[in-house]
C-alpha positions in Angstrom: 57.3 -125.6 73.3 60.9 -126.2 74.2 62.2 -126.8 77.7 63.9 -123.4 78.3 60.7 -121.6 77.5 58.7 -124.0 79.7 61.2 -123.5 82.6 61.0 -119.7 82.1 57.2 -119.7 82.2 57.2 -121.9 85.3 59.6 -119.5 87.1 57.5 -116.5 86.1 54.2 -118.2 87.2 55.9 -119.1 90.6 57.1 -115.5 91.0 53.6 -114.2 90.2 52.0 -116.6 92.7 54.4 -115.6 95.4 53.7 -111.9 94.7 49.9 -112.4 94.8 50.3 -114.5 98.0 52.4 -111.8 99.6 50.0 -109.1 98.6 47.1 -111.1 100.0 49.0 -111.9 103.2 50.0 -108.3 103.7 46.3 -107.1 103.6 45.4 -109.3 106.6 46.5 -109.5 110.2 46.2 -112.0 113.0 43.7 -111.4 115.8 46.8 -111.8 118.0 48.3 -108.7 116.4 45.1 -106.6 116.5 43.7 -107.1 120.0 44.8 -107.8 123.6 43.2 -110.1 126.1 41.8 -108.3 129.2 44.0 -109.0 132.2 47.0 -110.4 130.1 49.2 -107.4 130.6 52.5 -106.1 132.1 52.7 -104.1 135.2 55.2 -101.3 135.7 57.7 -101.4 138.6 59.9 -98.7 140.1 62.5 -98.4 142.9 65.2 -96.2 144.3 68.7 -97.5 144.9 72.4 -96.9 144.9 75.1 -97.7 142.3 78.6 -98.2 143.7 82.0 -98.9 142.2 82.1 -95.9 139.9 85.5 -94.6 139.0 85.0 -91.1 140.4 82.1 -90.4 138.2 79.4 -90.6 140.8 77.4 -88.0 142.6 79.0 -85.1 144.5 77.8 -85.8 148.0 78.0 -82.1 149.1 75.7 -81.2 146.2 73.3 -84.2 146.3 72.0 -84.6 149.8 69.7 -87.6 149.1 72.7 -89.6 147.9 74.6 -88.9 151.1 71.5 -89.7 153.3 71.0 -93.0 151.4 74.6 -94.0 151.7 74.6 -93.2 155.4 71.4 -95.2 156.0 72.6 -98.2 154.0 75.9 -98.3 156.0 74.1 -98.1 159.3 71.9 -101.0 158.4 75.2 -102.9 157.8 76.5 -101.9 161.2 78.7 -99.0 160.1 78.1 -95.8 162.0 79.2 -92.7 160.0 76.9 -90.1 161.5 78.6 -86.7 161.4 81.5 -87.9 159.4 82.7 -86.0 156.3 82.1 -88.2 153.2 84.0 -87.4 150.0 83.6 -90.5 147.9 82.7 -90.0 144.3 82.1 -93.6 143.5 78.4 -93.7 144.5 75.3 -92.5 142.6 71.6 -92.4 143.5 69.5 -94.0 140.7 65.9 -94.8 139.8 65.3 -98.4 138.8 62.4 -99.2 136.5 61.1 -102.4 134.9 58.0 -104.3 133.7 56.5 -107.3 135.5 55.3 -109.7 132.7 52.0 -111.3 132.7 51.9 -114.6 134.6 55.4 -114.1 136.0 56.1 -116.6 138.8 58.4 -116.3 141.8 62.0 -116.7 140.8 61.5 -115.4 137.2 64.1 -112.8 136.1 63.3 -109.6 134.3 65.3 -106.8 132.8 65.6 -103.4 134.5 66.7 -99.9 133.5 68.9 -97.8 135.7 68.9 -93.9 135.5 71.0 -91.5 137.5 69.2 -89.0 139.7 72.0 -86.6 140.8 75.0 -85.1 139.0 76.8 -88.4 138.3 78.8 -88.2 135.0 78.6 -91.9 134.1 77.4 -95.2 135.5 80.0 -97.2 133.5 81.3 -100.1 135.6 78.9 -99.6 138.5 77.1 -102.2 140.5 73.5 -101.7 141.6 72.9 -102.8 145.2 69.8 -104.7 146.3 66.8 -102.5 145.3 63.2 -103.4 146.0 60.9 -102.7 143.0 57.4 -101.5 143.9 54.1 -101.7 142.0 51.4 -99.1 141.8 49.8 -100.5 145.0 53.0 -100.0 147.0 53.9 -103.7 147.3 57.3 -105.1 146.5 57.1 -107.4 143.5 60.7 -107.8 142.6 64.3 -107.1 143.8 67.0 -105.8 141.5 70.8 -106.1 141.8 73.6 -106.5 139.3 76.3 -104.9 137.1 75.0 -101.9 135.1 75.7 -102.1 131.3 76.0 -98.6 129.8 76.0 -98.1 126.0 77.2 -94.5 126.1 80.5 -93.1 127.4 82.2 -89.8 128.2 85.9 -88.8 128.2 87.5 -85.5 129.0 90.8 -83.8 129.3 92.1 -80.4 130.3 90.7 -78.6 127.3 88.4 -81.1 125.5 85.5 -83.4 126.3 83.6 -86.0 124.3 80.3 -87.7 125.1 78.7 -90.5 123.1 75.2 -91.7 123.9 73.8 -91.2 127.4 76.3 -92.6 130.0 74.0 -91.9 132.9 71.4 -94.5 131.8 72.1 -98.2 131.9 70.5 -101.6 131.8 70.8 -104.9 133.7 69.7 -107.9 131.8 67.8 -110.3 134.0 68.7 -108.0 136.8 65.5 -108.4 138.9 64.2 -111.4 140.6 60.4 -111.7 140.9 59.3 -112.1 144.6 55.5 -111.7 144.4 53.1 -113.1 141.9 50.0 -111.3 140.6 47.0 -113.6 141.2 45.2 -113.9 137.8 43.6 -117.2 137.0 42.5 -116.9 133.4 41.2 -120.5 133.2 38.5 -119.7 135.8 36.9 -116.9 133.7 33.6 -117.5 131.9 33.8 -114.4 129.7 36.8 -112.7 128.0 37.1 -109.2 126.7 39.3 -108.5 123.7 40.6 -104.9 123.5 41.5 -103.6 120.0 44.8 -101.7 119.8 43.4 -99.5 117.1 39.7 -99.1 117.9 37.4 -99.4 114.9 33.8 -100.6 114.6 34.3 -102.4 111.3 37.4 -104.2 112.6 35.6 -105.2 115.8 32.7 -106.6 113.8 35.0 -108.6 111.5 36.9 -110.1 114.4 33.7 -111.1 116.1 32.4 -112.7 112.9 35.7 -114.6 112.3 35.6 -116.0 115.9 31.9 -117.0 115.5 32.6 -118.7 112.2 35.4 -120.6 113.7 33.5 -121.7 116.8 30.3 -122.3 114.9 28.3 -120.4 117.5 27.5 -116.7 118.3 30.0 -116.5 121.1 31.7 -113.2 120.3 29.9 -109.8 120.1 31.4 -106.3 119.6 30.1 -104.1 122.4 31.9 -100.9 121.2 34.5 -99.8 118.8 37.3 -101.0 121.1 35.9 -104.1 122.9 34.7 -107.5 121.9 33.0 -109.7 124.5 33.7 -113.4 124.1 31.5 -116.0 126.0 33.6 -119.1 126.6 32.0 -122.1 124.9 31.2 -125.1 127.3 33.9 -127.3 125.8 36.6 -124.7 126.7 35.6 -124.2 130.3 38.7 -124.5 132.4 40.9 -124.4 129.3 40.9 -120.9 128.0 44.5 -121.2 126.9 43.4 -123.7 124.2 40.6 -121.3 123.1 43.0 -118.3 122.8 45.7 -120.3 120.9 43.0 -121.4 118.4 41.4 -118.0 117.7 44.6 -115.8 117.8 45.9 -117.0 114.4 42.7 -116.2 112.6 43.3 -113.7 109.8 41.4 -110.5 109.7 41.6 -107.5 107.3 41.5 -104.5 109.6 39.7 -101.4 108.4 41.4 -98.1 109.2 40.0 -94.6 108.8 41.4 -92.2 106.3 44.0 -90.2 108.2 46.9 -87.9 107.6 49.4 -87.5 110.5 51.7 -84.5 110.3 54.8 -83.8 112.5 55.4 -80.1 111.9 58.7 -80.1 113.8 60.4 -82.7 111.7 58.5 -82.4 108.5 57.3 -86.0 108.6 54.0 -86.8 106.8 52.2 -90.2 107.0 49.0 -90.7 104.9 46.7 -93.7 105.0 45.8 -95.6 101.9 42.1 -94.5 101.9 42.9 -90.8 101.7 40.8 -89.2 98.9 40.5 -85.7 97.6 38.0 -83.9 95.5 38.9 -81.9 92.3 41.2 -79.1 93.4 43.9 -76.9 91.9 47.1 -76.4 93.8 49.7 -73.7 93.3 53.0 -73.7 95.1 55.8 -71.2 94.9 59.0 -70.6 96.7 60.1 -67.0 97.6 63.9 -66.6 98.0 65.3 -63.4 99.5 69.1 -62.9 99.1 71.0 -60.3 101.1 74.6 -59.6 100.2 76.9 -57.4 102.3 79.9 -56.0 100.5 81.3 -53.2 102.7 83.7 -50.7 101.0 86.5 -48.6 102.5 86.2 -44.8 101.9 89.4 -42.8 102.2 89.8 -39.0 102.2 91.7 -37.1 99.4 95.5 -36.7 99.8 96.6 -33.9 102.2 93.0 -33.1 103.1 92.4 -31.8 106.7 90.0 -33.5 109.0 89.5 -36.4 106.6 89.0 -39.9 108.1 89.1 -43.4 106.6 85.7 -45.0 107.1 84.0 -48.3 106.2 80.9 -47.6 104.1 78.3 -50.4 104.1 77.0 -51.7 100.7 73.9 -54.0 100.8 72.3 -55.7 97.9 68.9 -57.3 98.3 67.4 -59.6 95.7 64.0 -61.2 95.6 63.3 -64.2 93.4 60.1 -66.2 93.3 60.6 -69.7 91.8 58.6 -72.8 91.2 55.2 -71.1 90.7 53.2 -73.9 89.3 49.5 -74.7 89.2 48.4 -78.3 89.2 45.0 -79.9 89.1 44.3 -82.9 91.4 41.3 -84.9 90.0 38.4 -86.0 92.1 38.8 -89.4 94.0 42.5 -89.9 93.3 44.3 -92.5 95.3 47.1 -91.9 97.7 49.8 -92.9 95.2 48.3 -90.5 92.6 48.1 -87.7 95.1 51.7 -88.1 96.1 52.9 -88.4 92.5 51.0 -85.2 91.6 52.4 -83.2 94.5 55.9 -84.5 93.8 55.5 -83.4 90.2 55.1 -79.9 91.5 58.4 -80.1 93.3 56.8 -79.8 96.7 59.0 -80.3 99.7 57.8 -81.7 103.0 57.3 -78.3 104.6 55.3 -77.0 101.7 53.4 -80.3 101.5 52.2 -79.8 105.1 50.8 -76.4 104.3 49.2 -77.7 101.1 47.4 -80.6 102.9 46.2 -78.2 105.6 44.9 -75.8 103.0 43.1 -78.6 101.1 41.5 -79.8 104.3 40.4 -76.2 105.1 38.7 -76.1 101.6 36.8 -79.3 102.4 38.3 -81.1 99.4 40.2 -83.8 101.3 38.2 -86.7 102.7 40.5 -87.6 105.7 41.3 -86.6 109.2 44.4 -84.6 109.7 46.3 -84.9 113.0 49.1 -82.6 113.7 51.6 -83.9 116.3 
């Protein structure tokens, strides 16, 4: 065998090996991507504040009373008394500030926050958020936000035209909040951990528990329901749960998903799982097209006639055409790819496909759950 042929075969075998490896890798997922550890989570924060420095695009104080009250209260705290004064500034906007406190966030850590207008402000472009406490669900202040608001959208208008791109009344401040209070959660002191599956499934939970037990060499993990796995910390990992989690998170698991068809009737989007199967069924699909054409004509009276008037006489033509009437047979136990290919061969569009899938489900011939969003 000459060298070019050997080189070609080597490249082909390498490509085949990469393809098989990618296919195998694509069928499995890490435990890290399938489950969350109880207690390791984010916490939502919210606050109310003021954005200043707007170029006349802020709230109308006469129309938005809470903006005026907030501005008055803020200035009074700074020693400026404006009670009873007439305020006409358009450079201030009342906003809601939201963010997420990451797990194990320590004092001094910075997090991103989003800023959204509350009143009739036209844009937050170029504004500065003043010091805003961010509260948790328990009412305590966990972070304080302040900074320049970055807005992706914009608006511009003239005397007779206006253009808006994106949403100029919503912005973001990168690293705009400073964590002031920590959430006390000492994971290393726990003797048992619970893993919560993001997509609950009994088979997947059992496979994860089996993989953990095989790795540890002991029956430490046990699925207690379709969404939770209880993990007893082995003695050698007491006080060092971080090492335990970093070792079991990369374990590869092949998740098992139920046969499911998700339909969004508003947008016509259809998502079907790989395990969707159908029994033998015949499908007919036809499109009914109704065409209405209006061609009005002008009717004039005869020359020198008395009392005659020129009138517009309507002329309507209606045509009905039924196209694409086809009957196809879907064999029993076909795969998702074969089902899609068969329906595409009938010339079925997304809207008609939704109706066909629902009709097949009603007949009991499809072995899958259909969820309509």
